[in-house]
N, C-alpha and C positions, 0 to 999 in steps of 0.2 A: 410075588407076592408075598414071600414069605416075614423079608425084611424090607425095609426101604430105606438109603443110608445109613446113619449108626445108631438108629432107634429100633431095634427089637421088638418082634411081634409077641411078647410077652407081659403077662400084668407082675406090678412089680409093684410091694408100701416099703419106700423107706421111711417115711413117718406115719403119722396116723394121718388123719384125711379129715379135715381139712390140716397141713401143717403150716409150721409157723410165719413162713414165710409168704402164705397162702392167707394166713387170716389176718398180719400184718396191709398187706397188698388191699384187700377187700375191705379195712377199715379205712382205707382211704377211697377206695370207691363210692361206700357211703357217706362218703365227706362231700366228692364230689360230682358224681351220679344221683340222676332225677331217683328217688324211692320207688317212680312208677315203673320203670325195668325190674323184674323178675331173676331170679338165679336159679336156676335147674339143678347144679353142683356148687360148692362152695370150694370151688382152687382157681388157680390161677394157670390158665395156657403158658406153656413154654415151645414146646414146639409139637405138632403130631404127624404121625404118618402113618398112612393104609386104616387100621381101624385102633390105633394107639396113642394117646395124647398122652404127653410128660408134661406134668405141671412144676412150676417153679421151686417146688420142694424136691423131684425127684422121684415121686411117684408116678408111676407109667399106669395108666388110665383104660380099661377096657371101655373102646367106644359100639355102647347101642344106639348112639342117637342119629350120626353122621350129619350133626349138624343141623337137625331136622330133617333129616333126608334130604341133605343138600352134597354130600361130599360121595357118591355111592361110587364112585371110581376110585376112592380111598384120600384121606387128606395129602396133601401135596404127592397126587399121582406126578410120576415122572416126565409122562408129555405135558402134562398141565404146566409144571413148572416150567420146562425147557420152550415152551407155544409162550408162557407168557412174560418170560428174560428176554426171549425175540422180541415182541410184540411192543412190551414197554420201551425197547431200546431205538424204536424207528420212530412211532410219534405216539403220543397219548392220548390225544381227542384233536376232530376237528367237529365234529356233530356232524353226525350222517347227509343231514339236511341241508347241510353248507358245503362240505366239501364231502364225496360218499369215499367208500374205501372197499377193496375186496372180501377183507374178513367178515362186512355185515350181510355182503350179497350170496355168500358162500353160505354162513349159518343159515338163512332162508331157503337156500337150496337143497339145505341137509333136511329142515325143516318137513318141505314141502318133501320133497324123498323120500320121509323116514315115515312121516305120521301115515294111519291108513286113511284109504281111498285112494282108486285111480285117477278122477276126476282132476283137473287141473289148480293148482292153490297158489297162493302165494300168505307171505308172512310180515309183521312188521315185530321188530324188537323192541323192549322196554327194559327195567331195571327191575323188578321185584314183581312176584306172584299180584299182589293188590293193584299195580299200576297195568297189569295183563288186565287183570279180570274186568278193570272200569275201561280200558280200550275195549274189550270185547263186547260190554254190554252196549257202548257208546255206538259200535260200530252194528252191531245189529238193528238198534233202534232206528237209525240211518239207512241202514236199507229197508227195512220194514214199513219205514214210517208208520210205526209203532210206540209203547212207552212202556206195556206192564211187562214185568219181568219175575219168571214162575220159578222160584230156589225150593231147600227142602228142610224138612226138619232135620237137627244137627250140623247142619252145612258148617262149616267153614272156610269162608272164600278171602279175610283181608279185616286190616284194621283201618282204613280209611274212610270217610263219609259213606261212599256208593256203598265198600265192600262190609262194611258194619250194618250197614242195612241189612245188606246181603246173608250175612253169618248168622244164625240162629240162637247162638251163647250167648248173655248178658254178661255175665261174671266170670271174666275178667274183661271180654272181649269191648262193651258197648255201655256198659251201668257208667251214665251221667254223662255222656257224652255226645247226647240229640241233640235237638232231633235229627232223625236221619233223611236222607234220599223217602221220594214217594212212589209209589207204583210196583212196591216191591209184596209180591202174594210168595205166602208159605204152604207148601205141602206136606201130608202125612211123609213119612219115608218105612217101607217097610222093613224095620228092622226084625230080624227073625227072633233072636233072643227076645226080646220084649212086645213079640207079637199077640194081639189077644185073640186073634182067628185062626182060620183054618193052616195049619202051616204047608200043607202040601198044594195049596189053591192062594199062596202068599199075595205072589206077583201078580197074580191075576186080578184077585180083588183089590189090591193097594192100584192097578191101575182104574179101575173102574172108580175108585172112589177120587184119584186121581182127576182125572178128565172131565169126570163128572161134578168137580169142584170148579176146574179150570171154564168148563161150559156153561155155566148156569153161576157162580159167583161173578168171573173177569168177563167171560166173553171171549171165547179161543182167536175172536180176529181183532182182538185188541193186544194178546203178547205178541212181545217180538222176538223173547227168548226163554227157552228151556234152562236152566243151569244145573248142573248136578256134577256132585265128584264121580268119579266110577267107583273109590272106595272113599268112603267117608273118612276125612282126615282126622281133625282134631277132633271131630267126632265121638271118635273113639275105634276108629279104625272098622267100621259097618260096610258090609260087601252086600250090595242089591240083589237079592236073587233072582237067580238067572230069566231070565226075557222079563224082565220089569224094564231096566232102562233101554232093549230095544224097542217093547212095545209104545215108552215114550215118543220115541223118537220116529218109529211109525203116525202118530198123532203129531207128533208138530208138523211131520213133513206133510199130510192131509193138510195143516192147518195156517200153510206158509209159516211155522214158526224155527227160528235158529234155532238148534239145537246144539247144546253147547255143553262140551266137557273139558272139566276144572280138573287137569293133570300134574297139577304144581307139583303135590305131593308124592303122584303113583307113578308119573315116568318114568323115563328113561331108563326103563329095564329094572324098576323097583320091585314089580310085582310077578317078575316071570315072563312080563312079555316087554314089548319093548313101551310100549302104551296099554294100559290096564283097560279101556275098551276092547281091545285085540282076543280078550278071552271070551269076548261075546261076538265074535267078529263085525265088531259096528265098524261104522265109518260115522263119525259124523261134522255136521257142518263144520263146527267150528273145535278148537281143538285151544286149551293155552296150558300152556308150561313155563316152566321156572324151578327151582332148591336144582334138580339134579341136570340140569343142562350142563351151565360151566364147571366144572368140578372144584365149586368153593368162592367164584367171581358172582358178582351180581349180574344178573342178565334173566329175563324172560320174552316172554314173544305168547304172540296170538297167530295161529295159522285155519286158514277157512278156505270156503271153495272160493278161487279168482273172481267170480262178480260179486260176490261180500265184501269183500277186499277191496276190490275198485269203487266201491259203489259211494263210500265217499271223495269230499271234493278235495282238491291239492290245496295241502297247507292245513288239511283238516287232521292229521296225526301225526304225531311228533313227540319230540321231547331234547332236551337239552344231551342227557346222558344217555338215551336208550340205544342199546350196543356199540357202546363202549369199546373201540379196537382190542383193548387188552382180553375185556370179559368176553369178547366172539371168538378170540384166538383160544381164549381158554375151549372154548366149548366145541369147536373145532377138535383139538386134543381129545376132551374127554369124549366127544362124538365117536373118533379114532378106537380112543381105548375100550370102550364096551364094545364094539366091533369086534376087533382083534384079541381080546381077550374073553369074549365068548359072557360075557357077563350079562347077558339074558340067561343062558342055561346055569350058572352060578346063580341067581338070584334066588330058581327054583327049586337048585341044591339044596342052599340055606335055606326054605321055606321047607321045607323036608324035617330038616332037621330041627326047626322050630316048631313045626308043628305037632310035630311026635313026640318030643320032649316036654310039650305043654301037654298034651294032651296024659303023658304019663304021669304028669303034677297032678292035677285034675282028677286023676282018680284017687290019686294019693290024699290031697289037700279039697276037701268040697271048698274051700272060698271058691277057689274057682269057678266060675259059673257058666264060661265061656271062653273057647278060642276061636281065632277066627282071622282072618286075614287072608291076602296072595302073596305068596313069593316070598320076598324079603322082608313083606310089608306084614307082620304080625299083630296079636294082640289077644292080653286077655283082657275079662271082666271081672274083679272079684266081687262076691257077697255075700250076705251073715247066708254060714249055709243050712243049707232047707229049708232057702228061701229065694225071689230074683231082688230084695232090696240092694239099694248100691251098698258096699264098704269101702269107704276111703279111708277109714282110720288102718285100714288092714295094708291098702295098698302104699298109706304111706311109711307102715312100719319095715314092711319089705326093702322101696325104694331107699329108704336110709341105710340099710344093714345093706343093701348092693355100694350102696354109694360108700360104705367106711370100706367093703373089700376093694376096693377097687372097680366098680365095673359103672358105666354112668348109664341111666336105664331112665326113658323118659314116660310122664305120662297123659293121660288123654282123655277124654269121654265125656258129652256132657253133664254125669251125676257126678264124675273126678273118681271116677273106680276103674281105670282104664291103666293098665301097664301095657304101654308101645316100646313094639322090639324095628328099628330100623339101622342094624350095622350097616356099614359101610360093605358093598355088595362082595367087595377081593379080601374078606378076612376071612380066615383059614377058619378050616374043621374044628385047630386045636383052642382057637382062640373063643372060640364062637362056642365051643362044648365045656370048656374054663369058665365062662362067664355064667353060660347056664348053667353050672352045679353053684356057684355065688348064690344065685337064682331060690335055688333048692335048698338049699341052707338058708336063706334067708323066709323059708316059707315055713321050715322047721323048726323056726324059733317063734311061731307066732303063737 
């Protein structure tokens, strides 16, 4: 894990960031690419291995984003690269519903084996997290013969029309893009840092509020699915209090509602468990996966109880590119990497370094209001010192400082004041600590 290929796993600044070649390429980007696409860091990548991104100016940048939680096994992981090279030489596409292939079947077998629950499971594959969420809702509605879907505050589930309706945050995800799909009902989320009630009874109090609203405002017998992220991703890495999600699932089971865990960002070893629901011993009816599943190639999946997955009529599920053979080969290699390199344990180790270091910074800098997360999925929420008022300005300054020193860090949060840490799980301790030392310098400049 120390080095991959010829790209050293060390930070190096050859020019200022952005360098002259990146500046010129970004000017071309601005001329050719829709202005609707954002840009977290103004550099152009030339190559990337494990936890280092090298730009076209020769700068080596520490990657604390992992392609937004995608390259958990490292960028250009050797097993993934080899599997893709072999697969693309065999065939590039047939469409699984036209001429099936073993790689699709093997990925589904792996998902059915790895996801929590000893019951019989089946899977389908798609291209993206949003597409998988759409299919999950479609399947749950078909299975239950109900329409209503319950989601939560601070949720992010995608950018398609249905998934924008499921997503909570208006700007930048939803503003001006409606009207949205109907029969979506949003519930309060127990966000511990901003919870006004008793912190000791937060899970039970929130459960009572949510279940009451479902029963009285929607009708539990009208609800097809309850959809929740086990760690709220774009909303700021909020971890629901222990007992809240199991209580939700118990309520769902009692009323014939499909309980769906959106593990798009939290799955595949990210949180120190293979899936985040395992932290509370949960076995959801349905799990949605994507991002970390295929080492950087586009792939997503819905895995659920077999009777739910088999309830759709033949031809009701599918898609031209879903479960592309090259992406499937990459997924099998990524899963093998996670298992053989013990990346679940590695994520827990990374998480301890992150949480310990960030809590030390929290003591020193009162602008850090909260440190939270699971495993290698950790965030800090920035506030105006002495209050819980969001401090997006401080976040922006720290992020820009880190970028200038060759550290890529992502933002998050409903209030635009959260810094999130999603390093590739193969990152070395030395590289992780170097990036965190730059972060500390950034706070010292405030």
